[in-house]
PALUM-650781 format. One record per residue (C-alpha): residue number from 1; residue in three letters; x, y, z. Coordinates in Angstrom, 1 decimal, padded with zeros to 4 digits. Example, Ala and Ser with C-alpha at 12.3 -4.5 7.8 and 13.67 -1.06 7.14 Angstrom:
<atoms>
num 1&residu ALA&x 012.3&y -004.5&z 007.8;
num 2&residu SER&x 013.7&y -001.1&z 007.1;
</atoms>
This chain:
<atoms>
num 1&residu MET&x 104.3&y 091.5&z 089.7;
num 2&residu PRO&x 103.1&y 094.1&z 092.0;
num 3&residu ILE&x 103.0&y 091.8&z 095.1;
num 4&residu GLY&x 103.5&y 094.5&z 097.6;
num 5&residu VAL&x 100.2&y 096.5&z 095.9;
num 6&residu ILE&x 098.2&y 093.3&z 095.8;
num 7&residu ILE&x 099.2&y 092.6&z 099.6;
num 8&residu ASN&x 098.4&y 096.0&z 100.8;
num 9&residu SER&x 095.1&y 096.3&z 099.0;
num 10&residu SER&x 094.1&y 092.7&z 100.0;
num 11&residu ALA&x 094.7&y 093.8&z 103.9;
num 12&residu VAL&x 092.4&y 096.9&z 103.4;
num 13&residu LEU&x 089.8&y 094.8&z 101.9;
num 14&residu ILE&x 089.8&y 091.9&z 104.3;
num 15&residu GLY&x 090.3&y 094.3&z 107.2;
num 16&residu GLY&x 087.4&y 096.5&z 106.0;
num 17&residu MET&x 085.0&y 093.4&z 105.4;
num 18&residu ILE&x 085.8&y 092.0&z 108.9;
num 19&residu GLY&x 085.0&y 095.2&z 110.6;
num 20&residu ALA&x 081.7&y 095.8&z 108.5;
num 21&residu LEU&x 080.8&y 092.0&z 109.4;
num 22&residu GLU&x 082.0&y 091.9&z 113.1;
num 23&residu GLY&x 081.9&y 095.3&z 114.1;
num 24&residu ASP&x 079.2&y 094.9&z 116.7;
num 25&residu ARG&x 081.5&y 092.3&z 118.3;
num 26&residu ILE&x 084.1&y 095.1&z 119.0;
num 27&residu PRO&x 083.5&y 096.9&z 122.3;
num 28&residu GLU&x 083.3&y 100.9&z 121.9;
num 29&residu ARG&x 086.0&y 101.5&z 124.3;
num 30&residu ILE&x 088.5&y 099.3&z 122.4;
num 31&residu SER&x 087.3&y 100.8&z 119.3;
num 32&residu HIS&x 087.7&y 104.1&z 120.3;
num 33&residu ALA&x 091.3&y 103.5&z 122.0;
num 34&residu LEU&x 092.5&y 102.1&z 118.8;
num 35&residu THR&x 091.2&y 104.9&z 116.6;
num 36&residu GLY&x 093.3&y 107.3&z 119.0;
num 37&residu VAL&x 096.2&y 104.9&z 118.3;
num 38&residu PHE&x 095.9&y 104.7&z 114.7;
num 39&residu GLY&x 095.7&y 108.4&z 114.5;
num 40&residu LEU&x 099.1&y 108.5&z 116.6;
num 41&residu SER&x 100.4&y 105.9&z 114.1;
num 42&residu ALA&x 099.6&y 108.0&z 111.3;
num 43&residu ILE&x 101.3&y 111.1&z 113.0;
num 44&residu THR&x 104.2&y 109.0&z 113.7;
num 45&residu MET&x 104.4&y 107.8&z 110.0;
num 46&residu GLY&x 104.2&y 111.3&z 108.9;
num 47&residu ILE&x 106.8&y 112.8&z 111.1;
num 48&residu SER&x 109.3&y 109.6&z 109.8;
num 49&residu LEU&x 108.7&y 110.7&z 106.2;
num 50&residu ILE&x 108.7&y 114.7&z 106.9;
num 51&residu VAL&x 112.4&y 114.3&z 108.2;
num 52&residu GLN&x 113.5&y 113.0&z 104.9;
num 53&residu LEU&x 112.7&y 116.4&z 103.3;
num 54&residu ASN&x 115.7&y 118.2&z 101.2;
num 55&residu SER&x 114.3&y 121.5&z 100.3;
num 56&residu LEU&x 111.9&y 123.0&z 103.0;
num 57&residu THR&x 111.1&y 125.9&z 100.3;
num 58&residu ALA&x 110.2&y 123.6&z 097.5;
num 59&residu VAL&x 107.9&y 121.4&z 099.9;
num 60&residu VAL&x 106.4&y 124.1&z 101.5;
num 61&residu MET&x 105.7&y 125.9&z 097.9;
num 62&residu ALA&x 104.3&y 122.6&z 096.4;
num 63&residu LEU&x 102.0&y 122.2&z 099.9;
num 64&residu ILE&x 100.4&y 125.8&z 099.5;
num 65&residu VAL&x 100.1&y 125.8&z 095.6;
num 66&residu GLY&x 098.7&y 122.1&z 095.6;
num 67&residu THR&x 096.3&y 123.2&z 098.2;
num 68&residu LEU&x 095.0&y 126.3&z 096.4;
num 69&residu ILE&x 094.5&y 123.9&z 093.4;
num 70&residu GLY&x 092.9&y 121.2&z 095.4;
num 71&residu GLU&x 090.6&y 124.2&z 097.2;
num 72&residu CYS&x 089.5&y 125.7&z 093.7;
num 73&residu LEU&x 089.0&y 122.0&z 092.4;
num 74&residu ASN&x 087.1&y 121.5&z 095.4;
num 75&residu LEU&x 088.2&y 117.9&z 095.4;
num 76&residu GLU&x 087.3&y 116.9&z 099.0;
num 77&residu GLN&x 083.6&y 118.1&z 098.7;
num 78&residu SER&x 083.2&y 116.5&z 095.2;
num 79&residu LEU&x 084.5&y 113.2&z 096.7;
num 80&residu ALA&x 082.0&y 113.4&z 099.5;
num 81&residu LYS&x 079.1&y 114.0&z 097.3;
num 82&residu GLY&x 080.4&y 111.0&z 094.9;
num 83&residu LEU&x 080.3&y 108.8&z 098.1;
num 84&residu THR&x 077.3&y 110.2&z 099.4;
num 85&residu GLY&x 075.6&y 109.4&z 096.3;
num 86&residu LEU&x 076.9&y 105.8&z 096.1;
num 87&residu GLY&x 076.0&y 105.4&z 099.9;
num 88&residu GLY&x 072.7&y 106.3&z 098.7;
num 89&residu LYS&x 072.2&y 103.5&z 096.4;
num 90&residu LEU&x 073.7&y 100.7&z 098.4;
num 91&residu PRO&x 071.5&y 099.2&z 100.9;
num 92&residu GLY&x 072.6&y 099.8&z 104.7;
num 93&residu ALA&x 075.5&y 102.4&z 103.4;
num 94&residu GLU&x 074.1&y 105.8&z 104.2;
num 95&residu LEU&x 076.8&y 107.8&z 105.5;
num 96&residu SER&x 076.6&y 110.5&z 108.4;
num 97&residu LYS&x 078.9&y 113.3&z 108.6;
num 98&residu GLU&x 081.6&y 111.6&z 110.9;
num 99&residu GLN&x 081.4&y 108.4&z 109.0;
num 100&residu MET&x 082.1&y 110.4&z 105.5;
num 101&residu ASP&x 085.2&y 112.2&z 107.3;
num 102&residu ASN&x 086.3&y 108.8&z 108.4;
num 103&residu LEU&x 085.9&y 107.6&z 104.7;
num 104&residu ILE&x 087.7&y 110.3&z 103.1;
num 105&residu SER&x 090.4&y 110.0&z 105.7;
num 106&residu MET&x 091.0&y 106.3&z 105.0;
num 107&residu ILE&x 091.0&y 107.1&z 101.4;
num 108&residu ILE&x 093.9&y 109.4&z 102.0;
num 109&residu LEU&x 095.7&y 107.1&z 104.2;
num 110&residu PHE&x 095.4&y 104.2&z 102.2;
num 111&residu CYS&x 095.9&y 105.5&z 098.8;
num 112&residu PHE&x 097.8&y 108.7&z 098.8;
num 113&residu SER&x 100.4&y 108.3&z 101.7;
num 114&residu GLY&x 103.9&y 109.2&z 100.7;
num 115&residu THR&x 104.6&y 105.4&z 102.0;
num 116&residu GLY&x 102.1&y 104.0&z 099.7;
num 117&residu LEU&x 103.1&y 106.1&z 096.7;
num 118&residu PHE&x 106.5&y 105.6&z 096.9;
num 119&residu GLY&x 106.4&y 102.1&z 098.1;
num 120&residu ALA&x 104.6&y 101.2&z 094.7;
num 121&residu MET&x 107.4&y 102.6&z 092.8;
num 122&residu ASN&x 110.2&y 101.6&z 094.7;
num 123&residu SER&x 109.1&y 097.9&z 094.6;
num 124&residu ALA&x 109.0&y 098.3&z 091.0;
num 125&residu ILE&x 112.6&y 099.5&z 090.6;
num 126&residu SER&x 114.0&y 097.4&z 093.1;
num 127&residu GLY&x 111.9&y 094.5&z 093.8;
num 128&residu ASP&x 111.8&y 095.5&z 097.8;
num 129&residu HIS&x 108.2&y 095.2&z 098.9;
num 130&residu SER&x 109.1&y 095.7&z 102.4;
num 131&residu ILE&x 107.7&y 099.2&z 102.7;
num 132&residu LEU&x 104.4&y 098.3&z 101.4;
num 133&residu ILE&x 104.2&y 095.0&z 103.5;
num 134&residu ALA&x 104.9&y 096.7&z 106.6;
num 135&residu LYS&x 102.3&y 099.5&z 105.5;
num 136&residu SER&x 100.0&y 096.5&z 105.0;
num 137&residu VAL&x 100.1&y 095.5&z 108.8;
num 138&residu MET&x 098.8&y 098.7&z 109.8;
num 139&residu ASP&x 096.3&y 099.2&z 107.0;
num 140&residu PHE&x 094.9&y 095.8&z 108.0;
num 141&residu PHE&x 093.9&y 096.5&z 111.7;
num 142&residu THR&x 093.2&y 100.5&z 110.7;
num 143&residu ALA&x 090.6&y 099.0&z 108.2;
num 144&residu ILE&x 088.9&y 096.7&z 111.0;
num 145&residu ILE&x 088.2&y 099.4&z 113.4;
num 146&residu PHE&x 087.1&y 101.9&z 110.7;
num 147&residu GLY&x 085.0&y 099.3&z 108.8;
num 148&residu ALA&x 083.0&y 098.7&z 112.2;
num 149&residu VAL&x 082.3&y 102.2&z 112.5;
num 150&residu THR&x 081.9&y 103.3&z 108.7;
num 151&residu GLY&x 080.9&y 100.0&z 107.0;
num 152&residu TYR&x 081.9&y 097.8&z 104.1;
num 153&residu LEU&x 082.7&y 100.7&z 102.0;
num 154&residu ILE&x 086.0&y 101.0&z 103.9;
num 155&residu GLY&x 086.9&y 097.6&z 102.2;
num 156&residu ALA&x 085.9&y 099.1&z 098.8;
num 157&residu ILE&x 088.9&y 101.3&z 098.9;
num 158&residu ALA&x 090.9&y 098.3&z 098.2;
num 159&residu VAL&x 089.6&y 099.0&z 094.5;
num 160&residu PRO&x 091.1&y 102.6&z 093.6;
num 161&residu GLN&x 094.0&y 101.6&z 096.0;
num 162&residu VAL&x 095.2&y 098.8&z 093.9;
num 163&residu MET&x 094.2&y 100.8&z 090.6;
num 164&residu ILE&x 096.8&y 103.6&z 092.0;
num 165&residu GLY&x 099.5&y 101.3&z 093.1;
num 166&residu THR&x 099.5&y 099.1&z 090.1;
num 167&residu ILE&x 099.7&y 102.3&z 087.8;
num 168&residu LEU&x 102.4&y 103.6&z 089.9;
num 169&residu PHE&x 104.4&y 100.1&z 089.7;
num 170&residu PHE&x 104.1&y 099.8&z 085.8;
num 171&residu PHE&x 105.2&y 103.4&z 085.5;
num 172&residu GLY&x 108.2&y 102.8&z 088.2;
num 173&residu ASN&x 110.6&y 102.1&z 085.9;
num 174&residu LEU&x 109.9&y 105.1&z 083.9;
num 175&residu LEU&x 109.7&y 107.3&z 086.6;
num 176&residu LEU&x 112.3&y 107.0&z 089.5;
num 177&residu PRO&x 115.3&y 107.0&z 087.0;
num 178&residu LEU&x 114.2&y 110.6&z 086.3;
num 179&residu LEU&x 114.0&y 111.3&z 089.9;
num 180&residu THR&x 117.2&y 112.5&z 092.1;
num 181&residu ASP&x 117.6&y 111.7&z 095.8;
num 182&residu ALA&x 116.5&y 115.1&z 096.7;
num 183&residu MET&x 113.5&y 115.1&z 094.6;
num 184&residu ILE&x 112.5&y 111.6&z 096.3;
num 185&residu GLY&x 112.9&y 113.0&z 099.8;
num 186&residu ASP&x 111.0&y 116.1&z 099.0;
num 187&residu PHE&x 108.0&y 114.0&z 097.7;
num 188&residu LYS&x 108.2&y 111.7&z 100.8;
num 189&residu ALA&x 108.1&y 114.9&z 102.9;
num 190&residu VAL&x 105.0&y 116.2&z 101.4;
num 191&residu GLY&x 103.5&y 112.5&z 101.5;
num 192&residu GLY&x 104.5&y 112.7&z 105.3;
num 193&residu ILE&x 102.8&y 116.3&z 105.8;
num 194&residu ILE&x 099.8&y 114.8&z 104.4;
num 195&residu THR&x 099.9&y 111.7&z 106.3;
num 196&residu LEU&x 100.4&y 113.7&z 109.4;
num 197&residu ALA&x 097.3&y 115.7&z 108.8;
num 198&residu VAL&x 095.3&y 112.7&z 108.3;
num 199&residu GLY&x 096.6&y 111.8&z 111.8;
num 200&residu LEU&x 095.5&y 114.9&z 113.4;
num 201&residu LYS&x 092.1&y 114.5&z 111.8;
num 202&residu ILE&x 091.7&y 111.0&z 112.9;
num 203&residu SER&x 092.6&y 112.0&z 116.7;
num 204&residu LYS&x 090.2&y 115.0&z 116.2;
num 205&residu ILE&x 092.9&y 117.5&z 117.0;
num 206&residu ARG&x 092.5&y 119.6&z 113.7;
num 207&residu HIS&x 090.0&y 119.1&z 110.7;
num 208&residu TYR&x 091.6&y 119.5&z 107.6;
num 209&residu GLN&x 090.4&y 119.1&z 104.1;
num 210&residu VAL&x 093.3&y 116.6&z 103.6;
num 211&residu LEU&x 092.2&y 115.6&z 099.8;
num 212&residu ASN&x 092.7&y 119.1&z 098.6;
num 213&residu MET&x 096.4&y 118.7&z 099.6;
num 214&residu VAL&x 097.2&y 116.0&z 097.3;
num 215&residu PRO&x 097.9&y 118.1&z 094.1;
num 216&residu ALA&x 101.0&y 118.8&z 096.1;
num 217&residu LEU&x 102.5&y 115.1&z 095.6;
num 218&residu ILE&x 102.8&y 116.1&z 092.0;
num 219&residu LEU&x 104.2&y 119.6&z 092.0;
num 220&residu VAL&x 106.7&y 118.8&z 094.5;
num 221&residu PHE&x 108.9&y 117.1&z 091.7;
num 222&residu PHE&x 108.7&y 120.0&z 089.4;
num 223&residu LEU&x 109.4&y 122.3&z 092.2;
num 224&residu SER&x 112.1&y 120.3&z 093.9;
num 225&residu LYS&x 113.9&y 120.0&z 090.5;
num 226&residu LEU&x 113.7&y 123.7&z 089.7;
num 227&residu TRP&x 114.9&y 124.7&z 093.3;
num 228&residu SER&x 117.9&y 122.4&z 093.0;
num 229&residu MET&x 118.7&y 124.1&z 089.6;
num 230&residu LEU&x 118.9&y 127.6&z 091.2;
num 231&residu PRO&x 122.4&y 129.2&z 091.9;
num 232&residu PHE&x 121.8&y 129.6&z 095.3;
</atoms>
């Protein structure tokens, strides 16, 4: 059973609902302070993953080519349009530009972070759910704060999160035996860079079209394997 995936998604759902329902009771100064802390936490999580890279060249190439693909497909703007349309159909869910940025950042952080994706695969092959359980703690409090400022759509992120996590869990036994330690390290490094970009975005240091970087998570496996086969 994907216990870690279920715990992580439940933390996002419950945290998002608490934030949406009780957000008015959270003082603005606390919400602002914690938002900065969550940005720093994402930056710290990203750095802790980046240092595990094996091939800098493969990681950089994956980010460049993956981002080009994401930009050509216009992934983030397409998602924003879809969320805007959804928000227009749900009472009280109309989103401002800032709320939309927050929602997209949370989708990346909850669904596409290197920790979450690798944690789901790792729990399948090893039975160790500790990575996802640790991530759940941060996600729970993050969802409360961003649910307070963005609304209950933050809690709805649990739906794609559990779908993605479950798919990776059940295919984990097929995927992980094909991956080398170097490929896993490079994958986690790309996920760390994306998580770092989310942290910078949350902290309002630098605005990235983060979703457009996600294709790099797939490309890095092939590029890391290819680079390891080269005779230099």
